[in-house]
N, C-alpha and C positions, 0 to 999 in steps of 0.2 A: 573587595575581591571583584576583579573584572573578568567576566566570563564570555562576553561577546566579542565581536570583531568590528572594526570600523567598516562603514559601508563603502563599497566600490562604486566607481562612476558607472560601471556597466549595468548595475542593477536598475537604473532608471530607464532602461531602453523602452519599455512599454508601460512604465509605472503610471504615466499621465495619459496614456492612450489605450485603455482596455479594449476598445473596439478592434485594435490591430492584433490583439493577442492570438486568436485562432490562426491567422495567416502566419504569424511569426513562429508559432509552435510547428506548423506544417513545414515551414522553411528549414528550421533547425533539424527536424526529423529527416527531411529529404537530403539536406546538404551535409550535415554532421553525423547523424546517427546511422542512416542507411548504409554508408560504406563500412561501418563497424559491426553490423548486426551478426554476420557469420562469425567474426572473430570473438564477439561477446559470447555467442552460443557455444562455439567449439573450443575456444582457448580460455574462457573464463575472464576475458578482458573487462576491467571495470572502467566504464566510460565517464570518468570524473569531469572532463571538460564539457561534455554534453550536458551533464547534470547541472553544472554551474551555469551553462548558457540558458537552459530552460528556466532556471531560477531568475536569472537576470532579465529574462523576457517577461516574468510575472506569473509563471505557471503555478507557483506554490503559494500564492497569496490570495487567490480568489475566494476561498472558503473561510478566510480570516477577516472578519469585518474590520478589525482595527488596522489591518494592513492593506486591504483592498482600496484602490483609489476611489471607488464608488461609495465606500463606507458601508457596503452591504455584505451580508454573508451569502456567498454564491457557490453553494456546493455543486450545482449543475455545471458551472463553468469549470471548476476543478476536475469534475468527472469527464467533461468533454475534452479537456487538454490531455488527460491521462489516456483517454480513448484513442486520440490521434497518435500518440507515441506507442501505445500498446499494439496498434494495428501493424506497426513495423517491427517492434521488438518488445516482447512482454517482460523481459528482464528489466529493461529501462522503465517501462510502465509501472512495474512493481516497485521499483525504487522511488518513482514519483509518489506512489501511494505511501511508502514508508516516510518520505519527507513530508507529505501532507499530514500524515498522522502525527508526526513530531510537532508540527506547527499547531495542530488541533489540540494536543495536550497543553502546550504553552498558552494558547489563546483562552482555554477554559479553566486554567489553574487560577487559584486565588493568590498565588505568589506574584505580586505585582513587581517586586524587585527583580525576580528572574525574568519576567516578561520584558521589563525595560532593558535588561542587559542582553537578552538573546533572541527575542521573538523576531525582530526586524531582520536579523542576520539569517535566521532559519527561513523566513518568508522570502528572502531574496536569493536563497540558495548559496549564499556565501559560506554558511555553516551547514553541514550535511549531517544526517543521522537517521536512526531507525526507531523501531517501535517496542519490540520485546514483550508484547502482550499475548503471544500465543499460549504460553504456559498458564498465565493468570486467567485467561478466558476459559480455558479448559478446566482450571481449578474451580472457578465459580460456577461452572456448569456440572460439577461433580464427575469430571472425566479423569483427572489426574491430580496428584498432590502438587502443592506450590513448591517450587525448587529453591527459592531464595529465602534466607532467614536474616533478620536484622537485630542488632543490639543497639539500643539507644545509649549514646555516650555524650560526654560534654562536647557541645558544638556540632553534633551530627549523629551519624549512624555507622556501625560497622556491619558490612554485608558479607555473607558467606553462602556458597552454593554454586550450582552450575546451570546455566541455560544452554541446552544442547545446540540450538541454531537460532541466531539472531542475524538479520540481514541489514544491508546498507550501512556497514561499519567500516572504519578505517581511521587513519591518523587525523586527529582534530574533530572526529565525529562524536555525536552524543546519542544516547537512546534512553527511553523511559523504561523503568523496571519496577515491578511490584514485589514486595517482600513482606514477610510476616514478623512482627515483633512479639516475642514471647514475654512472659512475666505476669504480673498481677492483672493487667488489662491487655491481653493479647489482641492484636488487630493488624490489619494489612495497611501498608502505606505505599505511596508511589514516589519514586525519586528519579531525577534526571542524572544519568551516569555518563561522565566523560570517558571516552575510550582510553585516554592516556592516564587514567587514575592508577596510582600505585596499588599493586596487589591484584589488578585485573589482567588476566591473560586471555588473549584472543587467539584461538587455534583453529586452523582449518583441518578438521578431522574426517571429513567426508566429501565425496564428489557425487554430483547428481546428474541425472539424464538430461536436465535442462536447468536454466536459471543459474548457471555457474558464474556469470559475471556480476553477481549481485552483492558482493562483499559480505558473504555469509560465513559466520564463525561460531564456534563454541565459546561461550563467555564463562570463564572460571574465576569466581570471586574468592579471594583469600584475605579476609580481614580488610576489605576495601572500605576506606573511610569516605563517606559522602557527607559534606557539610550541610547544615540546615538551609543554607541559601538555595540548595538544589532540590528542596522538597516540593513536589508537585501537588500532593494531596495527603491529608491525614485527618480522618480515616479515608480510605479509598473508595468505599462503596458508593457514596453520593456522587463522587466525581465520575466514576465509571457509568453510573446511570445517566449522567449528562452527556458524556461523549460517545456512548456505545452506538447509537443509531448513525451518527455521522461517520464514525470509524468504519462501520460495516458498509454504509451506502457508498462511500468513496471507492471501495473495491470494485464497484460496478464498472468503473472506467476500464479496468483490465479486461473484464468479460466482454463488454461492448466492443472494444477495439479489436480483440481477437476474433470475435464473430464476424465483424465487418471484413477483416482480412480474409477469412475463410470463404466468405461469399464472393469476394473479389477474385480469389483463386479459381473458384468454380466457374465464374463467368468468363474468366480469361481463356478457358479451354472449350467454351461452348462452340466456337467456330469450327473446331476440328473434331471434337468428341461429343457434341450435343446430340448427334443422331443415335448414339448408344447410351450416353449418360441419362437420356430421358427415361431409361428403365430403372434408374436408381431412386431410392427414397431421399427425402430431405433435399429437394431441389432448391437452387439459389433464390428464386423469387419467393418461395414459401418461407425460407429462413429469413429473408429480408423483411417480410411482413411481421414475423415473430419478434425479430430484434427491434423493429420500430415500435412495436407495442410495449416491449420491455423498457425501451428507452423512455417512453412516455410515462410508464409507471414509476420509474426511478426519478424522473424529473418532478413528478407530482409529490413524491415522498420527501424530496429535498426542501420543500417549502417551509417545513417546521421540524428540523432535526431534534428539537428539544421536547417534542411531544412525549410525555411519560406514560401514555396509556398502553396497555397490553395489546390492544387492537393495532395500534400504530407500529409497535415493535414487531408484532407478528407479520405485518405487511412488509416491513423492511427485511426481515429474515427470509420471507417467501421470495421477494424480489432477488435477493442475493442467491438463494437456492436456484431460482429459475435461470439466473445468469450462468451458474456452474453447469447446469444440465444442458442448456442451449449451447454453451461453448463446447462441450463434449460432442454433441450431435453435429455441430457445424464443422469441427475439426475432423471428425470421422468422415463426414460427407466430402470434405475437401480432399482427403486422401483418396477416396474411392473415385471421385470425379477426375482428379489429375492423373490417376493411374501410375504407371511406371515412372513418369517424369517427376511425380511427387515422392518417389521412393529413393531418389538420389540423395547423397549425403549432405549436400548443401541446399536441397530443395526447401522452399518455404513451407510446403504442405506438411512434411514430416516434422518440421520444427514446431508448427502450430499444433500438431497433435500432442507432442510432448508438453508444450506450454499449456494446453487445455487441461491436462491432468493436474498441473499446478494450480490452476484456478479452482479445480474441484477439491484439492486437498489442503490448500493454504487455509489457516485458521481464519474464520470458521469453515471447516470442511463440510462437505455434503452431509455426512453422518452427524456432525456437530449441529448443523443447522436444523436437521430433522429432530434431534433431541431437544433443542431449544424451542422449536415450534410445538412439540408435544408438551413441554413444561408450561409454556404460555397458555396452551389450550386447557390445561388442567387447573390453572389458577382461578 
C-alpha cells in the first residue's frame, strides 16, 4: 500500500540552506499571504498554495530531527516560523501548527513503515493535514467523553462516532484520531485517518467569528475502515506522554506572533495618538518586555520536550497559559490604542481581537490549562 506522494522539486528550496529559512518565511508571508489575509478572514478562503509554499521552504521540518537538514530537533525554529506567519494571519499560523503536529505524530510513532511512506511528504508540505486531538485531550483530562469508538477487525479497525470540529482538512489530507476499543481489554489507540476514506463524511456545520479559512469540518465516521498500516500508537497513553509537551509548546508560535502584531499596531499610531494613548494601560513597550520574557521561557523549554517530570510539564502548561493571557491583553490594548480606525471592518486590530480569543479557547483552552496545572500540582 503506497500512502505517500513523490517529492516535488520545489520542496528543496531551503532544504540545504536552513539559515535562509526565516527570510524566506517572511518573504512568503509578505508576498503571497498578506494579499489574502482579509479574504481568508472574511470569506473563509483556504490558502492552499501558501501552505504548500511554506512547506517547500522548510517551515514544517525544523522540529523533526529526521527531516531537518541539521539532523537536530529544533522546536524553537518551528515556533519562530509560525510566529512570523501568525503576525500576519493567525488562521494560516494555526494551520502551520496543525501541520507541525501531524509531522510530530509521525516522527514519534513506532510505525516505521508509515514514517517511510508519509513523513517526508508531510514535512515538505506536499501532503497536508490536521490533528484531531481536541476531544482526546479533554477526555484524558476528565472534561468530556471520548467521541470515537473502534472495533478491531481483520487487517485493521472500524471506526464510528463524530468529531465536531477538526481543522486543516480537505482533499488528500490526513489527520490523527484517537478512539477507544471495547471488549475484554478496552484501550485507546491512535490512527492516521485519510480524509478520502470511505464512510467518512466531512461537513461544515458551523461558521465562526474568526479562523474561517482553516478547513474546519465536522468528521462523521460510519464504519470507517482504517488499515493496520495507519496505526500510530497502541496503546496511546505512552505515546501521548511523549508528544504532549512538544504539541503544546508549538502552539506558542501563534500567541507570540499575534502579540507581536498587536504591539506593532499600537506603535503605528503613536505619532498621532500617543499624546492621549499614554493614559491607557498595557502600553506597547511594556507588552514588548513581557513578550520577550515569554519568548525566552518558551525557548528554554524547547531544549528537551521529552522531559517526563511533572515540574517540566507544569512549566510548559504555564507558558502556554501565559501566552493566551498576554494575547488577550495585547489584542484588547491594540483595539483601544487604534481607536475608531481599529473598529473598521477590514482593520487588523479588530481581527487580532477575534483571533486572540481563539488562542485562548483552542485546546488546551485557558480553563483546561488551569485544570491541568491543578492536577499536576496535586500529584
